[in-house]
C-alpha positions, 0 to 999 in steps of 0.5 A: 690193302683193304678190300672195299666192296660197294654193296646195295640193298632195296627196301620197296613198296608192294606194287600190286602184281609180280611183273611190276614188282620185279621190273621195279627191282630190276630198275633199282639193280641197274641204278645200283650198278650205275653207282658201282655196286658189286652186290645187291640184296632184296627184301623177304619174298621180294616179288610178292606181297607179304601174304603171311598176314592171312592164312589163305590157300590162294597165296600158294600161287606165289611159289615157284621153283628155285633155281629154275623158276621164272624169277630166279632165271630172270635175276640170273640174266640181270646179274650177268647184265649188271655184273653184280652178285645178287641175293634174291628172296622168293617163295619156293616150291620144291615139290607138292606140299614142300614150300620154303621161304628161300633166298637164291644167291647168284654170282656176278656172272649169273651163276646160281651158287645155291640157296638158303632156306629160312630156319625159324618160322613164326606163327603169330598174328600178322605173321602166319608163316607156318601155314605156308613154309616148312622149316629150312633144311639146308643148314647155313651155307656161306657162298664164295662170290665175286665180292667175298663170302656172303651168307643169308639169314631171313627175317625171324631168324635174326632173333636166334643167335645160333644161325648168326654164329654158324654163318660166322664160323662158315667164314661169312664176311657179309650177311644179308638179312631180308625181312618183313617186320612191322612197326610196333611189333619189334621196331625197337629190336630192329636197331638192336639185334643186327648190330649186336649180331655184327659185333658178336660175329665180327662181320657186316650185315645188310638189314633189309625191311619192307616199307608201307602197308599192303592189302592183306593186313594191317602190318605197317612195314617201317623200312629203316634198312641199313648196313652195319659193320663189325663194330656195330656201327651203321655204314652211312644213314639208315633208309627212310621209315616211310619211303622206298629206297635204294641204299649203296654203301662202301664196306671195308672188308679189311675191318673184319680182320682188324676187329677179330684181332682186337676183340678175338671173340672167335679165339675165346669161344668155348664150344667144348662147354656148349653142349647144353645149348642143343641138348633137348 
């Protein structure tokens, strides 16, 4: 029998401070749980503004440890309360001078399962991330959760097919892709890349984007978050391009086996022929 997982994501506008931003996401999570959601994910660095529009040392104040910092601790309590698996993206400080763009994954009973650190760090106008973040060094973990095998790939990572494939080889059934991407820069890619990755790797993807403008720059985050299935088809409609929104969708994980048997991409891979892809 097919396994149906009810999954949720949140695209949110910045409130102006961390406390109210976290509180708002707690409300969304409780609303999702009331609708029967079993897993939820938030946008990139969800508890802060997208401060990477500027290069200012004052913004290191948003960083906190993972998993023992205040936000992930609070989200673990929320996971226990709601019974949902949670994907929680934050600005992580590991030790002085070691900062990462990170997502913690929390199981439905509040257990911290681990974290993913963003591998590909952009450095261009409006997205000055190398000023703040070291490249991720934890590989592409796939977490065995109460709803199945969940992976994470963060924002700019989505332009690089290698990580999508690593997550698929690791057994991922659902990959959350928390993002902060601006209208006009890559909006035509937004509806192209994640469906293509879902097809190539034959799993579900939750594509999450911020929405609205914030005080540190001109980036116009265009939302339009969505879930996409292994055939590259959206599951329901995408979210608004201007308004905050909670999406809750039913994902039929049985479709993964169906598609993999039909298209057989994993069978026909040729890793023996791919050495040139990683040769310097």
